[in-house]
N, C-alpha and C positions, 0 to 999 in steps of 0.2 A: 759125213765121219761115222766110222763106226765106234759106238759108244757103249762102254760096260758100264751099268747101273747096279750097284748094291742097293738094296731095301727098295728095290722096284715096286714090288706090291704093297709097300707101306703107303701112309699118309702122304708124304711129300711126294714119293717116287711114284706113286700113281698119277699124280698130275704133271710130273717132270717128263715121264716117259710118251706120253700123247704129244704134250708141247715140243718135244725133239723130234717125233715122227712127222708132225704136221709141218716141220720145217725142213724136211728131206734127210733127217739123219737115220743111219742104221741104228737100232738098239738092242742090245742083250741086256736081259735081266736077269740078276741072281735070285733064285728060288730056292728055299730051303724045305719045302712042303707041297705035296699035291694040290693043295688049297693055293698057294701062293704060285705054283706054277701054271694052274690055270686061269689066277687074274692076270698075271704076265703075259699070256698067250692072248688074253681076252683084249687087252691093251693093243695088241699088234705087234708085240716085240719077239724076239727070240728069248727061249729060255735057256739058261743055264743053271743046271741044279748043283747046289751046295750050299755051306753057309759059313759064318765067319769063324768057324774052328778049321774050316777045310783050306790051311794056307797055300799050300799047293797049287790047289783048283783056282783060288782067286789070283795066284802069280800067273797062271798060265791064260784065265781069262782077261786079264790087265793086257799081258804080253800080245795077246791076239787083237786089242783095240787100239784105236786112235786117241782115244780119250778114256778118262774113268771118272765117274760121278759117283763119290762114296757116300751115301746116305744111312746105310744100316747101323744101327745102333741098339744095345740092348736095352729100351727104355722100360721094359718090365721090371729088371732087375734094379734099376737105377730108381725106379720110383718105390719097389719095395725095401731100400735102404742099403743095397749093394752097388752104390754107383762107382767106387772104386773098383770092383771086379768089372763093371761093365766097361769102364776107361781102360782097364789094363787089355781088354780081348781087343777094345778098339783100336788100341795103340800097335798089337801085334798086327792087326789087319793092315795099318796103315804101311809100317815098315816092310810087309809083304808086298804091297802094291807098289811101293816105292822102288824096291830092288828089283820087280818086274819092268819099270819104266826108265830106271837110271841109265843117262845117257842117251836116251831116244828123241828127247826134244816132245815127246807125248805130254798130254794134259792131265792132270790130276786135281780134280776139284774136291776139296774137303771141307768140313764145317768146323768152325770156330773163329777165334781172333788171335792173331799172332800179337807178340810183343809190342806194343806202342812206344816206349820210350818214355811214357808217364808212369812214375813208380807208383803211383796211387792206384792209378787203374791197371796197370800189370799186377799190381797186388791182388785186386778183385778178380782179375781174368785168372790168374794163375792159381787161386784158391779152389778153382774146379779142377778135380782130376782129370777131366777130358784134355784141359790145355795141353797135357804133353803130347797128346796125338796131334792136336792143332799145330803145335811148334814144330811137330815131325814134318807134316805137310808143308809148312813154309820153308824149311830147311831143304827141302829137296828141288830148289831151284838151284842149289850150289853142285847138286847131282845130274844137272841136264836135264830136268823135268819142269815143263811149264804149269807148275803148282799155283794154286791161290786157293783161297779161303772165301766160305761165304757164311757170315755171321747170321745164323738162324734166330729169329726174336724167340723167346719162350713161349708165345702165343701165336700159333698157326691156325687159323680157324676156317672151318668151312664144314658142309655136310659131310666131308671125308673124314673130321676130326674126331676121332673115336676114343682116344686114349690120352690126349695130351692134358695141358695145365687146367682148361676150361672143364672138360669132362669129370676130371679128376675133384673140381672144386664143386661141380655139380652132384656128383656121388656123394662127396663129404656131407654137403649141405642136406640132401634127402636123408642121410644116414641120422644125421643129430637133429634135425629139425630148424637148425640155424645156417643161416649164410654167414659166414664168419670172415674176418679181416684180422689181421694182427695188429695190436696198436691203435694209431690213428688211420691205418690205411692208406698213409700216402705214400708209401712206397709203389714205383711204376714197373709196369711190363709192356716192353715194346710188343707190336703186334703187326700181323699182315695177313691177308688173304691165301689159303693155299694156291690159287692159281697166279696171284701176283708173285709168289715165290718161285712157283716153276717157270714163270718168263724170265725171271732174275737169272736163273741157272742157263738157261737157253742163250742168254745175251752174254751171259760170262764165257760157256764155252765158245761163241763164235766171235766175241770181240775183246775181251778181258786181256789185258797184258800179265805176260808172268809175274808172278809176286804179288798180283792184285789181291787187296782185301776188300771185300763186298759187305754191304750190310742190307738183311733183306727186310727190314723194319718199314712198313708203310707207314705206321703211326709210331712215334717215338717213345711215348711213354703215357700208358692209361692207369690211373690209380687203382690199386686192388680194392679200394672200397667202392668206386664205382662199378667195379666189376662184380663185385659181392651184392650191392644194390639190386644190380640188374637181375642176377640170379635170383635173390630173393623174391623180386615182384613178381617173377615169372612162376616160381614155386609156391607162392603166396604164403612165405615163411618169414620170420623175421630176419633183419640185417642186425649183426651186433658186433663189436668188437672184441677180440680175443686177446686177453693179457699175455705178453710174451711169456710169463711162466707158465701158463696153461695150453701152449701154441701145440706142442707136441702131444697133449693129450686129445685136442681135438681134431688136429689135422694130421696124427700119426706120422709116417714116414714122410709126407708131403711137406710138414712144418718148415723144413729148410727152403723149398721152393717157395712156398707162400708168402716168406720173409725177404725175397729177393727184391732189390731196387737196382735196376739197369737200364735207364732211360740210354737210348740209342740213336745216334744221327745217320740219315740215310744220304746226306748232302752229296758224299762223294759218289754215290751211283747215279746220279740224276743225270749230270751233262756228259760225260763220257761212255755211258750205255744207253742213254735214252730211255731208263726205265722209269714208267710213269703208273705206278698202279691204279688200277681201274675198278677194283672190286669194292664191295662194301667193308667199312671197319668193322671194328669188334663188337661195338655197341649195338649198330645197326644190325650185325650179323645175328647176334642175341635176339634182338628183337622180332627177326623172323621165325623164331620159334623151333626151328627144326632141334636144337640142342634140347629140347624138353620134352620132345615126342615119345622117347623110349625111357625106360627105367621105372 
C-alpha cells in the first residue's frame, strides 16, 4: 500500500515508517521543517512538506494514498497547558483527512478510544479534549472509510523517547531534586516499547477490520510510585509523595498527567492480530540507563 504518515519524523512515526517499509509498503511522510524532511528521507520514505495547519495539503496527500496513519499532534502545546488548542487543531486535521477519504473505502488509522458504552469509562475518556477527534475518526466508518483507532498508552518508551511522560518526569525530578508522585502513587500508567507499538500499527494496517479499536499497551498498568522510585534511584535523589494540593507547584503543567490512572487491557489485540510485544518493559528499559545519559 501507499501510506501517508503524519508525524513521520516523531517518536512513534520514526518507528512506524521503517516497520512499514520493511513489510514492503510505500511510505510518504509529512515533514514541517528541513530537519524533519531530512529525518523522513533518512528513514527511506518519500517526503511531503507541510504541517497540521495546511489542511488543503493534507487532503491532497490523503487522496493520493491508499491509507493514512495519523500520528502528528502538538504535544508541546499540550504539555505547556494548551491541551484544548492542540486538540482543536487535531480535530480539524481529522476532519480534513476524513473528507479526502470519504466514500473510498481507504484506511485511516487515528489515535484514541471511541465510546465504549460503559458510562464510567466513557466519562473518563470524554474528559480528554482529544476524544472529539477520536470519535470523529470512529464515525468515518459511516462515510465509507476503513477507519480504526489505536489507543496509545501514556508511556511509550525507548531510546527514541525524548519528550514523553518519562523524560518529563526526569526533568522535573532533576529540577526539584525530588522524584515525586502524587498522594500514594498508586495510580497506574499503561506502557509499551516504541517498536512494539510500531508493529501493532503495521498489523492494524494489514489485518484489522474497519471500526477496530486496538490497545497498544504491552503493560497494562505500572504504578507511578514505582516509576518515580526507579527514577530517584538512577538520579540518586530522594523519592517522595507530593500532596495533591501541592502537585501544581511541583509538577507545573504536567500535574494533570501525573495524576492519571488509566490501566488498559490489551487482550483484544492478541488473538486477532497475533500482536506479541517482544521488547523490554518500562522498568527494565529505565534500568538500561539511556534515559539518564543526558540532561
